[in-house]
mmJSON file of the N, C-alpha and C atoms, coordinates in Angstrom:
{"data_MODEL":{"atom_site":{
"group_PDB":["ATOM","ATOM","ATOM","ATOM","ATOM","ATOM","ATOM","ATOM","ATOM","ATOM","ATOM","ATOM","ATOM","ATOM","ATOM","ATOM","ATOM","ATOM","ATOM","ATOM","ATOM","ATOM","ATOM","ATOM","ATOM","ATOM","ATOM","ATOM","ATOM","ATOM","ATOM","ATOM","ATOM","ATOM","ATOM","ATOM","ATOM","ATOM","ATOM","ATOM","ATOM","ATOM","ATOM","ATOM","ATOM","ATOM","ATOM","ATOM","ATOM","ATOM","ATOM","ATOM","ATOM","ATOM","ATOM","ATOM","ATOM","ATOM","ATOM","ATOM","ATOM","ATOM","ATOM","ATOM","ATOM","ATOM","ATOM","ATOM","ATOM","ATOM","ATOM","ATOM","ATOM","ATOM","ATOM","ATOM","ATOM","ATOM","ATOM","ATOM","ATOM","ATOM","ATOM","ATOM","ATOM","ATOM","ATOM","ATOM","ATOM","ATOM","ATOM","ATOM","ATOM","ATOM","ATOM","ATOM","ATOM","ATOM","ATOM","ATOM","ATOM","ATOM","ATOM","ATOM","ATOM","ATOM","ATOM","ATOM","ATOM","ATOM","ATOM","ATOM","ATOM","ATOM","ATOM","ATOM","ATOM","ATOM","ATOM","ATOM","ATOM","ATOM","ATOM","ATOM","ATOM","ATOM","ATOM","ATOM","ATOM","ATOM","ATOM","ATOM","ATOM","ATOM","ATOM","ATOM","ATOM","ATOM","ATOM","ATOM","ATOM","ATOM","ATOM","ATOM","ATOM","ATOM","ATOM","ATOM","ATOM","ATOM","ATOM","ATOM","ATOM","ATOM","ATOM","ATOM","ATOM","ATOM","ATOM","ATOM","ATOM","ATOM","ATOM","ATOM","ATOM","ATOM","ATOM","ATOM","ATOM","ATOM","ATOM","ATOM","ATOM","ATOM","ATOM","ATOM","ATOM","ATOM","ATOM","ATOM","ATOM","ATOM","ATOM","ATOM","ATOM","ATOM","ATOM","ATOM","ATOM","ATOM","ATOM","ATOM","ATOM","ATOM","ATOM","ATOM","ATOM","ATOM","ATOM","ATOM","ATOM","ATOM","ATOM","ATOM","ATOM","ATOM","ATOM","ATOM","ATOM","ATOM","ATOM","ATOM","ATOM","ATOM","ATOM","ATOM","ATOM","ATOM","ATOM"],
"id":[1,2,3,4,5,6,7,8,9,10,11,12,13,14,15,16,17,18,19,20,21,22,23,24,25,26,27,28,29,30,31,32,33,34,35,36,37,38,39,40,41,42,43,44,45,46,47,48,49,50,51,52,53,54,55,56,57,58,59,60,61,62,63,64,65,66,67,68,69,70,71,72,73,74,75,76,77,78,79,80,81,82,83,84,85,86,87,88,89,90,91,92,93,94,95,96,97,98,99,100,101,102,103,104,105,106,107,108,109,110,111,112,113,114,115,116,117,118,119,120,121,122,123,124,125,126,127,128,129,130,131,132,133,134,135,136,137,138,139,140,141,142,143,144,145,146,147,148,149,150,151,152,153,154,155,156,157,158,159,160,161,162,163,164,165,166,167,168,169,170,171,172,173,174,175,176,177,178,179,180,181,182,183,184,185,186,187,188,189,190,191,192,193,194,195,196,197,198,199,200,201,202,203,204,205,206,207,208,209,210,211,212,213,214,215,216,217,218,219],
"type_symbol":["N","C","C","N","C","C","N","C","C","N","C","C","N","C","C","N","C","C","N","C","C","N","C","C","N","C","C","N","C","C","N","C","C","N","C","C","N","C","C","N","C","C","N","C","C","N","C","C","N","C","C","N","C","C","N","C","C","N","C","C","N","C","C","N","C","C","N","C","C","N","C","C","N","C","C","N","C","C","N","C","C","N","C","C","N","C","C","N","C","C","N","C","C","N","C","C","N","C","C","N","C","C","N","C","C","N","C","C","N","C","C","N","C","C","N","C","C","N","C","C","N","C","C","N","C","C","N","C","C","N","C","C","N","C","C","N","C","C","N","C","C","N","C","C","N","C","C","N","C","C","N","C","C","N","C","C","N","C","C","N","C","C","N","C","C","N","C","C","N","C","C","N","C","C","N","C","C","N","C","C","N","C","C","N","C","C","N","C","C","N","C","C","N","C","C","N","C","C","N","C","C","N","C","C","N","C","C","N","C","C","N","C","C","N","C","C","N","C","C"],
"label_atom_id":["N","CA","C","N","CA","C","N","CA","C","N","CA","C","N","CA","C","N","CA","C","N","CA","C","N","CA","C","N","CA","C","N","CA","C","N","CA","C","N","CA","C","N","CA","C","N","CA","C","N","CA","C","N","CA","C","N","CA","C","N","CA","C","N","CA","C","N","CA","C","N","CA","C","N","CA","C","N","CA","C","N","CA","C","N","CA","C","N","CA","C","N","CA","C","N","CA","C","N","CA","C","N","CA","C","N","CA","C","N","CA","C","N","CA","C","N","CA","C","N","CA","C","N","CA","C","N","CA","C","N","CA","C","N","CA","C","N","CA","C","N","CA","C","N","CA","C","N","CA","C","N","CA","C","N","CA","C","N","CA","C","N","CA","C","N","CA","C","N","CA","C","N","CA","C","N","CA","C","N","CA","C","N","CA","C","N","CA","C","N","CA","C","N","CA","C","N","CA","C","N","CA","C","N","CA","C","N","CA","C","N","CA","C","N","CA","C","N","CA","C","N","CA","C","N","CA","C","N","CA","C","N","CA","C","N","CA","C","N","CA","C","N","CA","C","N","CA","C","N","CA","C","N","CA","C"],
"label_alt_id":[null,null,null,null,null,null,null,null,null,null,null,null,null,null,null,null,null,null,null,null,null,null,null,null,null,null,null,null,null,null,null,null,null,null,null,null,null,null,null,null,null,null,null,null,null,null,null,null,null,null,null,null,null,null,null,null,null,null,null,null,null,null,null,null,null,null,null,null,null,null,null,null,null,null,null,null,null,null,null,null,null,null,null,null,null,null,null,null,null,null,null,null,null,null,null,null,null,null,null,null,null,null,null,null,null,null,null,null,null,null,null,null,null,null,null,null,null,null,null,null,null,null,null,null,null,null,null,null,null,null,null,null,null,null,null,null,null,null,null,null,null,null,null,null,null,null,null,null,null,null,null,null,null,null,null,null,null,null,null,null,null,null,null,null,null,null,null,null,null,null,null,null,null,null,null,null,null,null,null,null,null,null,null,null,null,null,null,null,null,null,null,null,null,null,null,null,null,null,null,null,null,null,null,null,null,null,null,null,null,null,null,null,null,null,null,null,null,null,null],
"label_comp_id":["MET","MET","MET","ALA","ALA","ALA","ALA","ALA","ALA","ASN","ASN","ASN","PRO","PRO","PRO","ILE","ILE","ILE","ALA","ALA","ALA","GLN","GLN","GLN","VAL","VAL","VAL","ILE","ILE","ILE","GLY","GLY","GLY","LYS","LYS","LYS","ASN","ASN","ASN","ILE","ILE","ILE","VAL","VAL","VAL","GLN","GLN","GLN","VAL","VAL","VAL","ALA","ALA","ALA","VAL","VAL","VAL","GLN","GLN","GLN","ASN","ASN","ASN","GLY","GLY","GLY","ILE","ILE","ILE","THR","THR","THR","LEU","LEU","LEU","PRO","PRO","PRO","HIS","HIS","HIS","LEU","LEU","LEU","ALA","ALA","ALA","SER","SER","SER","LEU","LEU","LEU","LEU","LEU","LEU","ASN","ASN","ASN","VAL","VAL","VAL","THR","THR","THR","PRO","PRO","PRO","LYS","LYS","LYS","THR","THR","THR","LEU","LEU","LEU","ARG","ARG","ARG","ARG","ARG","ARG","TRP","TRP","TRP","LEU","LEU","LEU","THR","THR","THR","GLY","GLY","GLY","GLU","GLU","GLU","ARG","ARG","ARG","VAL","VAL","VAL","ILE","ILE","ILE","THR","THR","THR","VAL","VAL","VAL","TYR","TYR","TYR","ALA","ALA","ALA","LEU","LEU","LEU","VAL","VAL","VAL","ARG","ARG","ARG","ALA","ALA","ALA","SER","SER","SER","ARG","ARG","ARG","ALA","ALA","ALA","LEU","LEU","LEU","GLU","GLU","GLU","VAL","VAL","VAL","PRO","PRO","PRO","LEU","LEU","LEU","GLU","GLU","GLU","ARG","ARG","ARG","LEU","LEU","LEU","VAL","VAL","VAL","ASP","ASP","ASP","GLY","GLY","GLY","ILE","ILE","ILE","GLU","GLU","GLU"],
"label_asym_id":["A","A","A","A","A","A","A","A","A","A","A","A","A","A","A","A","A","A","A","A","A","A","A","A","A","A","A","A","A","A","A","A","A","A","A","A","A","A","A","A","A","A","A","A","A","A","A","A","A","A","A","A","A","A","A","A","A","A","A","A","A","A","A","A","A","A","A","A","A","A","A","A","A","A","A","A","A","A","A","A","A","A","A","A","A","A","A","A","A","A","A","A","A","A","A","A","A","A","A","A","A","A","A","A","A","A","A","A","A","A","A","A","A","A","A","A","A","A","A","A","A","A","A","A","A","A","A","A","A","A","A","A","A","A","A","A","A","A","A","A","A","A","A","A","A","A","A","A","A","A","A","A","A","A","A","A","A","A","A","A","A","A","A","A","A","A","A","A","A","A","A","A","A","A","A","A","A","A","A","A","A","A","A","A","A","A","A","A","A","A","A","A","A","A","A","A","A","A","A","A","A","A","A","A","A","A","A","A","A","A","A","A","A","A","A","A","A","A","A"],
"label_entity_id":["1","1","1","1","1","1","1","1","1","1","1","1","1","1","1","1","1","1","1","1","1","1","1","1","1","1","1","1","1","1","1","1","1","1","1","1","1","1","1","1","1","1","1","1","1","1","1","1","1","1","1","1","1","1","1","1","1","1","1","1","1","1","1","1","1","1","1","1","1","1","1","1","1","1","1","1","1","1","1","1","1","1","1","1","1","1","1","1","1","1","1","1","1","1","1","1","1","1","1","1","1","1","1","1","1","1","1","1","1","1","1","1","1","1","1","1","1","1","1","1","1","1","1","1","1","1","1","1","1","1","1","1","1","1","1","1","1","1","1","1","1","1","1","1","1","1","1","1","1","1","1","1","1","1","1","1","1","1","1","1","1","1","1","1","1","1","1","1","1","1","1","1","1","1","1","1","1","1","1","1","1","1","1","1","1","1","1","1","1","1","1","1","1","1","1","1","1","1","1","1","1","1","1","1","1","1","1","1","1","1","1","1","1","1","1","1","1","1","1"],
"label_seq_id":[1,1,1,2,2,2,3,3,3,4,4,4,5,5,5,6,6,6,7,7,7,8,8,8,9,9,9,10,10,10,11,11,11,12,12,12,13,13,13,14,14,14,15,15,15,16,16,16,17,17,17,18,18,18,19,19,19,20,20,20,21,21,21,22,22,22,23,23,23,24,24,24,25,25,25,26,26,26,27,27,27,28,28,28,29,29,29,30,30,30,31,31,31,32,32,32,33,33,33,34,34,34,35,35,35,36,36,36,37,37,37,38,38,38,39,39,39,40,40,40,41,41,41,42,42,42,43,43,43,44,44,44,45,45,45,46,46,46,47,47,47,48,48,48,49,49,49,50,50,50,51,51,51,52,52,52,53,53,53,54,54,54,55,55,55,56,56,56,57,57,57,58,58,58,59,59,59,60,60,60,61,61,61,62,62,62,63,63,63,64,64,64,65,65,65,66,66,66,67,67,67,68,68,68,69,69,69,70,70,70,71,71,71,72,72,72,73,73,73],
"pdbx_PDB_ins_code":[null,null,null,null,null,null,null,null,null,null,null,null,null,null,null,null,null,null,null,null,null,null,null,null,null,null,null,null,null,null,null,null,null,null,null,null,null,null,null,null,null,null,null,null,null,null,null,null,null,null,null,null,null,null,null,null,null,null,null,null,null,null,null,null,null,null,null,null,null,null,null,null,null,null,null,null,null,null,null,null,null,null,null,null,null,null,null,null,null,null,null,null,null,null,null,null,null,null,null,null,null,null,null,null,null,null,null,null,null,null,null,null,null,null,null,null,null,null,null,null,null,null,null,null,null,null,null,null,null,null,null,null,null,null,null,null,null,null,null,null,null,null,null,null,null,null,null,null,null,null,null,null,null,null,null,null,null,null,null,null,null,null,null,null,null,null,null,null,null,null,null,null,null,null,null,null,null,null,null,null,null,null,null,null,null,null,null,null,null,null,null,null,null,null,null,null,null,null,null,null,null,null,null,null,null,null,null,null,null,null,null,null,null,null,null,null,null,null,null],
"Cartn_x":[0.796,-0.039,0.84,0.441,1.298,1.099,1.947,2.013,1.019,0.353,-0.669,0.02,0.052,0.931,0.521,-0.583,-1.326,-0.565,-0.797,-0.387,1.105,1.981,3.405,3.918,2.823,3.108,2.905,1.791,1.385,2.573,3.026,4.042,5.461,5.644,6.725,6.92,5.692,5.518,5.532,5.012,5.192,6.606,7.289,8.723,9.476,9.242,9.915,9.737,8.442,8.189,8.587,8.412,8.984,10.553,11.241,12.722,13.043,12.157,12.606,12.18,11.315,10.888,11.756,12.454,13.483,12.553,11.594,10.638,11.065,11.56,11.966,10.532,10.671,9.549,8.778,9.821,9.186,8.357,8.998,8.216,6.934,6.981,5.744,4.724,5.247,4.276,3.572,4.373,3.842,2.807,3.09,2.311,0.958,1.008,-0.364,-0.835,-0.305,-0.904,-0.987,-0.029,-0.13,1.339,1.393,2.835,3.712,5.05,5.84,5.621,5.137,4.847,3.817,2.609,1.559,2.032,2.745,3.303,4.086,5.054,5.956,5.116,3.894,2.961,2.263,1.968,1.366,2.514,3.588,4.77,5.17,5.194,5.476,4.437,3.343,2.112,1.607,2.208,1.51,0.239,-0.193,-1.389,-1.935,-3.084,-3.67,-3.855,-3.364,-3.728,-4.954,-5.698,-7.132,-7.158,-8.225,-8.364,-8.14,-8.756,-8.502,-7.111,-6.372,-5.067,-4.178,-4.609,-3.941,-3.922,-5.207,-5.573,-4.577,-4.458,-3.773,-2.264,-1.862,-0.413,-0.093,-1.077,-0.818,-0.775,-1.722,-1.577,-0.304,0.173,1.481,2.609,2.481,3.688,3.455,2.377,2.124,2.436,1.727,1.604,0.098,-0.18,-1.546,-1.869,-2.964,-3.161,-2.777,-2.866,-2.663,-1.176,-0.249,1.106,1.415,0.812,0.633,0.441,-0.798,-1.265,-0.8,0.204,0.791,1.417,0.964,1.51,0.589,-0.412,-1.475,-2.354,-2.393,-3.162,-4.366],
"Cartn_y":[-1.241,0.091,1.255,2.246,3.382,4.305,5.152,5.975,7.157,7.63,8.676,9.972,11.041,12.139,12.807,13.105,13.802,13.148,11.999,11.142,11.439,11.241,11.61,12.844,14.076,15.356,15.201,14.777,14.69,13.824,12.589,11.838,12.661,13.358,14.19,15.205,15.996,16.792,16.232,15.135,14.356,14.1,13.505,13.348,14.378,15.471,16.762,17.295,17.354,17.653,16.685,15.325,14.605,14.73,14.894,14.997,16.358,17.319,18.74,18.456,17.612,17.54,16.437,15.842,14.791,13.676,13.227,11.922,10.94,9.934,8.886,8.177,7.557,7.144,6.089,4.986,3.96,4.455,5.551,6.288,6.884,7.487,8.062,6.947,5.824,4.67,4.319,4.36,3.833,4.819,6.142,7.245,7.114,6.753,6.56,5.341,4.461,3.095,2.382,2.348,1.662,0.847,0.152,-0.739,0.146,-0.04,0.762,0.578,-0.553,-0.89,-0.059,-0.031,0.942,2.388,2.849,4.253,4.492,3.55,3.493,3.732,2.959,2.986,4.306,4.966,6.397,7.374,7.235,8.126,8.077,7.035,6.863,7.058,7.25,7.411,6.098,5.124,3.606,3.463,3.952,3.944,5.335,5.722,7.232,7.233,7.987,8.049,8.561,8.08,8.575,9.93,10.545,11.878,11.859,10.887,10.342,10.39,9.569,9.126,10.452,11.314,12.428,13.581,13.561,14.351,13.847,12.676,12.055,12.332,12.511,12.811,14.092,14.879,16.543,16.613,16.07,16.09,15.502,14.425,13.863,14.424,15.138,16.011,17.557,17.7,19.184,20.305,19.917,21.036,21.109,22.153,22.342,21.346,20.825,19.975,20.406,21.944,22.515,22.337,22.209,21.871,20.754,19.736,18.367,18.165,19.193,19.0,20.045,21.129,22.286,21.74,22.287,22.03,21.229,20.871,20.171,21.088,20.762,21.843,20.952],
"Cartn_z":[-0.064,0.028,0.116,-0.92,-0.912,0.494,0.581,1.788,1.352,2.581,2.332,2.493,1.596,1.799,2.873,3.181,4.407,5.658,5.776,6.809,7.072,6.017,6.039,6.702,6.196,6.912,8.392,8.709,10.102,10.963,10.311,10.809,10.909,9.984,10.122,11.097,11.48,12.395,13.915,13.955,15.3,15.541,14.666,14.833,15.264,14.56,14.691,16.155,16.662,17.907,19.051,18.923,19.78,19.968,18.874,18.964,19.848,19.459,20.294,21.677,22.092,23.357,23.892,23.302,24.011,24.302,23.373,23.546,22.721,23.09,22.099,21.426,20.328,19.772,20.507,21.132,21.89,23.18,23.731,24.828,24.264,23.129,22.785,22.487,21.839,21.648,22.955,23.831,25.31,25.785,25.615,26.085,25.246,23.966,23.245,23.387,23.986,24.477,23.205,22.153,20.781,20.855,19.877,19.647,19.004,19.141,18.26,16.755,16.348,14.949,14.41,15.41,14.816,14.81,15.698,15.736,14.364,14.177,12.838,11.616,11.736,10.405,10.27,11.458,11.524,10.855,11.444,11.357,9.737,9.044,7.564,6.629,7.204,6.306,5.84,6.368,5.925,6.353,7.408,8.001,8.235,8.498,8.766,10.133,10.974,12.276,12.465,13.609,13.942,14.608,14.498,15.131,16.515,16.961,18.705,19.0,18.163,18.47,18.161,17.255,16.93,18.036,18.713,19.957,21.103,21.248,22.291,22.144,20.786,20.603,20.764,20.552,20.851,22.28,23.013,24.491,24.992,24.769,25.098,24.823,23.793,23.192,23.748,24.483,24.95,23.689,22.663,21.714,21.171,20.593,19.89,18.957,18.757,17.468,16.198,16.3,14.805,14.452,15.59,15.145,14.635,14.783,14.37,12.727,12.667,11.214,10.198,10.858,9.928,8.614,7.613,6.228,5.572,6.044,5.27,4.583,3.165,2.247,1.634],
"occupancy":[1.0,1.0,1.0,1.0,1.0,1.0,1.0,1.0,1.0,1.0,1.0,1.0,1.0,1.0,1.0,1.0,1.0,1.0,1.0,1.0,1.0,1.0,1.0,1.0,1.0,1.0,1.0,1.0,1.0,1.0,1.0,1.0,1.0,1.0,1.0,1.0,1.0,1.0,1.0,1.0,1.0,1.0,1.0,1.0,1.0,1.0,1.0,1.0,1.0,1.0,1.0,1.0,1.0,1.0,1.0,1.0,1.0,1.0,1.0,1.0,1.0,1.0,1.0,1.0,1.0,1.0,1.0,1.0,1.0,1.0,1.0,1.0,1.0,1.0,1.0,1.0,1.0,1.0,1.0,1.0,1.0,1.0,1.0,1.0,1.0,1.0,1.0,1.0,1.0,1.0,1.0,1.0,1.0,1.0,1.0,1.0,1.0,1.0,1.0,1.0,1.0,1.0,1.0,1.0,1.0,1.0,1.0,1.0,1.0,1.0,1.0,1.0,1.0,1.0,1.0,1.0,1.0,1.0,1.0,1.0,1.0,1.0,1.0,1.0,1.0,1.0,1.0,1.0,1.0,1.0,1.0,1.0,1.0,1.0,1.0,1.0,1.0,1.0,1.0,1.0,1.0,1.0,1.0,1.0,1.0,1.0,1.0,1.0,1.0,1.0,1.0,1.0,1.0,1.0,1.0,1.0,1.0,1.0,1.0,1.0,1.0,1.0,1.0,1.0,1.0,1.0,1.0,1.0,1.0,1.0,1.0,1.0,1.0,1.0,1.0,1.0,1.0,1.0,1.0,1.0,1.0,1.0,1.0,1.0,1.0,1.0,1.0,1.0,1.0,1.0,1.0,1.0,1.0,1.0,1.0,1.0,1.0,1.0,1.0,1.0,1.0,1.0,1.0,1.0,1.0,1.0,1.0,1.0,1.0,1.0,1.0,1.0,1.0,1.0,1.0,1.0,1.0,1.0,1.0],
"B_iso_or_equiv":[0.0,0.0,0.0,0.0,0.0,0.0,0.0,0.0,0.0,0.0,0.0,0.0,0.0,0.0,0.0,0.0,0.0,0.0,0.0,0.0,0.0,0.0,0.0,0.0,0.0,0.0,0.0,0.0,0.0,0.0,0.0,0.0,0.0,0.0,0.0,0.0,0.0,0.0,0.0,0.0,0.0,0.0,0.0,0.0,0.0,0.0,0.0,0.0,0.0,0.0,0.0,0.0,0.0,0.0,0.0,0.0,0.0,0.0,0.0,0.0,0.0,0.0,0.0,0.0,0.0,0.0,0.0,0.0,0.0,0.0,0.0,0.0,0.0,0.0,0.0,0.0,0.0,0.0,0.0,0.0,0.0,0.0,0.0,0.0,0.0,0.0,0.0,0.0,0.0,0.0,0.0,0.0,0.0,0.0,0.0,0.0,0.0,0.0,0.0,0.0,0.0,0.0,0.0,0.0,0.0,0.0,0.0,0.0,0.0,0.0,0.0,0.0,0.0,0.0,0.0,0.0,0.0,0.0,0.0,0.0,0.0,0.0,0.0,0.0,0.0,0.0,0.0,0.0,0.0,0.0,0.0,0.0,0.0,0.0,0.0,0.0,0.0,0.0,0.0,0.0,0.0,0.0,0.0,0.0,0.0,0.0,0.0,0.0,0.0,0.0,0.0,0.0,0.0,0.0,0.0,0.0,0.0,0.0,0.0,0.0,0.0,0.0,0.0,0.0,0.0,0.0,0.0,0.0,0.0,0.0,0.0,0.0,0.0,0.0,0.0,0.0,0.0,0.0,0.0,0.0,0.0,0.0,0.0,0.0,0.0,0.0,0.0,0.0,0.0,0.0,0.0,0.0,0.0,0.0,0.0,0.0,0.0,0.0,0.0,0.0,0.0,0.0,0.0,0.0,0.0,0.0,0.0,0.0,0.0,0.0,0.0,0.0,0.0,0.0,0.0,0.0,0.0,0.0,0.0],
"pdbx_formal_charge":[null,null,null,null,null,null,null,null,null,null,null,null,null,null,null,null,null,null,null,null,null,null,null,null,null,null,null,null,null,null,null,null,null,null,null,null,null,null,null,null,null,null,null,null,null,null,null,null,null,null,null,null,null,null,null,null,null,null,null,null,null,null,null,null,null,null,null,null,null,null,null,null,null,null,null,null,null,null,null,null,null,null,null,null,null,null,null,null,null,null,null,null,null,null,null,null,null,null,null,null,null,null,null,null,null,null,null,null,null,null,null,null,null,null,null,null,null,null,null,null,null,null,null,null,null,null,null,null,null,null,null,null,null,null,null,null,null,null,null,null,null,null,null,null,null,null,null,null,null,null,null,null,null,null,null,null,null,null,null,null,null,null,null,null,null,null,null,null,null,null,null,null,null,null,null,null,null,null,null,null,null,null,null,null,null,null,null,null,null,null,null,null,null,null,null,null,null,null,null,null,null,null,null,null,null,null,null,null,null,null,null,null,null,null,null,null,null,null,null],
"auth_seq_id":[1,1,1,2,2,2,3,3,3,4,4,4,5,5,5,6,6,6,7,7,7,8,8,8,9,9,9,10,10,10,11,11,11,12,12,12,13,13,13,14,14,14,15,15,15,16,16,16,17,17,17,18,18,18,19,19,19,20,20,20,21,21,21,22,22,22,23,23,23,24,24,24,25,25,25,26,26,26,27,27,27,28,28,28,29,29,29,30,30,30,31,31,31,32,32,32,33,33,33,34,34,34,35,35,35,36,36,36,37,37,37,38,38,38,39,39,39,40,40,40,41,41,41,42,42,42,43,43,43,44,44,44,45,45,45,46,46,46,47,47,47,48,48,48,49,49,49,50,50,50,51,51,51,52,52,52,53,53,53,54,54,54,55,55,55,56,56,56,57,57,57,58,58,58,59,59,59,60,60,60,61,61,61,62,62,62,63,63,63,64,64,64,65,65,65,66,66,66,67,67,67,68,68,68,69,69,69,70,70,70,71,71,71,72,72,72,73,73,73],
"auth_comp_id":["MET","MET","MET","ALA","ALA","ALA","ALA","ALA","ALA","ASN","ASN","ASN","PRO","PRO","PRO","ILE","ILE","ILE","ALA","ALA","ALA","GLN","GLN","GLN","VAL","VAL","VAL","ILE","ILE","ILE","GLY","GLY","GLY","LYS","LYS","LYS","ASN","ASN","ASN","ILE","ILE","ILE","VAL","VAL","VAL","GLN","GLN","GLN","VAL","VAL","VAL","ALA","ALA","ALA","VAL","VAL","VAL","GLN","GLN","GLN","ASN","ASN","ASN","GLY","GLY","GLY","ILE","ILE","ILE","THR","THR","THR","LEU","LEU","LEU","PRO","PRO","PRO","HIS","HIS","HIS","LEU","LEU","LEU","ALA","ALA","ALA","SER","SER","SER","LEU","LEU","LEU","LEU","LEU","LEU","ASN","ASN","ASN","VAL","VAL","VAL","THR","THR","THR","PRO","PRO","PRO","LYS","LYS","LYS","THR","THR","THR","LEU","LEU","LEU","ARG","ARG","ARG","ARG","ARG","ARG","TRP","TRP","TRP","LEU","LEU","LEU","THR","THR","THR","GLY","GLY","GLY","GLU","GLU","GLU","ARG","ARG","ARG","VAL","VAL","VAL","ILE","ILE","ILE","THR","THR","THR","VAL","VAL","VAL","TYR","TYR","TYR","ALA","ALA","ALA","LEU","LEU","LEU","VAL","VAL","VAL","ARG","ARG","ARG","ALA","ALA","ALA","SER","SER","SER","ARG","ARG","ARG","ALA","ALA","ALA","LEU","LEU","LEU","GLU","GLU","GLU","VAL","VAL","VAL","PRO","PRO","PRO","LEU","LEU","LEU","GLU","GLU","GLU","ARG","ARG","ARG","LEU","LEU","LEU","VAL","VAL","VAL","ASP","ASP","ASP","GLY","GLY","GLY","ILE","ILE","ILE","GLU","GLU","GLU"],
"auth_asym_id":["A","A","A","A","A","A","A","A","A","A","A","A","A","A","A","A","A","A","A","A","A","A","A","A","A","A","A","A","A","A","A","A","A","A","A","A","A","A","A","A","A","A","A","A","A","A","A","A","A","A","A","A","A","A","A","A","A","A","A","A","A","A","A","A","A","A","A","A","A","A","A","A","A","A","A","A","A","A","A","A","A","A","A","A","A","A","A","A","A","A","A","A","A","A","A","A","A","A","A","A","A","A","A","A","A","A","A","A","A","A","A","A","A","A","A","A","A","A","A","A","A","A","A","A","A","A","A","A","A","A","A","A","A","A","A","A","A","A","A","A","A","A","A","A","A","A","A","A","A","A","A","A","A","A","A","A","A","A","A","A","A","A","A","A","A","A","A","A","A","A","A","A","A","A","A","A","A","A","A","A","A","A","A","A","A","A","A","A","A","A","A","A","A","A","A","A","A","A","A","A","A","A","A","A","A","A","A","A","A","A","A","A","A","A","A","A","A","A","A"],
"auth_atom_id":["N","CA","C","N","CA","C","N","CA","C","N","CA","C","N","CA","C","N","CA","C","N","CA","C","N","CA","C","N","CA","C","N","CA","C","N","CA","C","N","CA","C","N","CA","C","N","CA","C","N","CA","C","N","CA","C","N","CA","C","N","CA","C","N","CA","C","N","CA","C","N","CA","C","N","CA","C","N","CA","C","N","CA","C","N","CA","C","N","CA","C","N","CA","C","N","CA","C","N","CA","C","N","CA","C","N","CA","C","N","CA","C","N","CA","C","N","CA","C","N","CA","C","N","CA","C","N","CA","C","N","CA","C","N","CA","C","N","CA","C","N","CA","C","N","CA","C","N","CA","C","N","CA","C","N","CA","C","N","CA","C","N","CA","C","N","CA","C","N","CA","C","N","CA","C","N","CA","C","N","CA","C","N","CA","C","N","CA","C","N","CA","C","N","CA","C","N","CA","C","N","CA","C","N","CA","C","N","CA","C","N","CA","C","N","CA","C","N","CA","C","N","CA","C","N","CA","C","N","CA","C","N","CA","C","N","CA","C","N","CA","C","N","CA","C","N","CA","C","N","CA","C","N","CA","C"],
"pdbx_PDB_model_num":[1,1,1,1,1,1,1,1,1,1,1,1,1,1,1,1,1,1,1,1,1,1,1,1,1,1,1,1,1,1,1,1,1,1,1,1,1,1,1,1,1,1,1,1,1,1,1,1,1,1,1,1,1,1,1,1,1,1,1,1,1,1,1,1,1,1,1,1,1,1,1,1,1,1,1,1,1,1,1,1,1,1,1,1,1,1,1,1,1,1,1,1,1,1,1,1,1,1,1,1,1,1,1,1,1,1,1,1,1,1,1,1,1,1,1,1,1,1,1,1,1,1,1,1,1,1,1,1,1,1,1,1,1,1,1,1,1,1,1,1,1,1,1,1,1,1,1,1,1,1,1,1,1,1,1,1,1,1,1,1,1,1,1,1,1,1,1,1,1,1,1,1,1,1,1,1,1,1,1,1,1,1,1,1,1,1,1,1,1,1,1,1,1,1,1,1,1,1,1,1,1,1,1,1,1,1,1,1,1,1,1,1,1,1,1,1,1,1,1]
}}}
């Protein structure tokens, strides 16, 4: 399955914020209560993150939801 371009932008933003905040991806997966494999699929755009999980990610990363969807047109 081809990667979803919108999901790729969101994934890139999540990785960027996590790195800036010193949060490892395995730790973020734990905070989101998902497996590292699921998180990897979201971050690469292989799977589209749900709105519910996106809200949880913004809370875990302590950033506004808008920061994670920045760049989507």
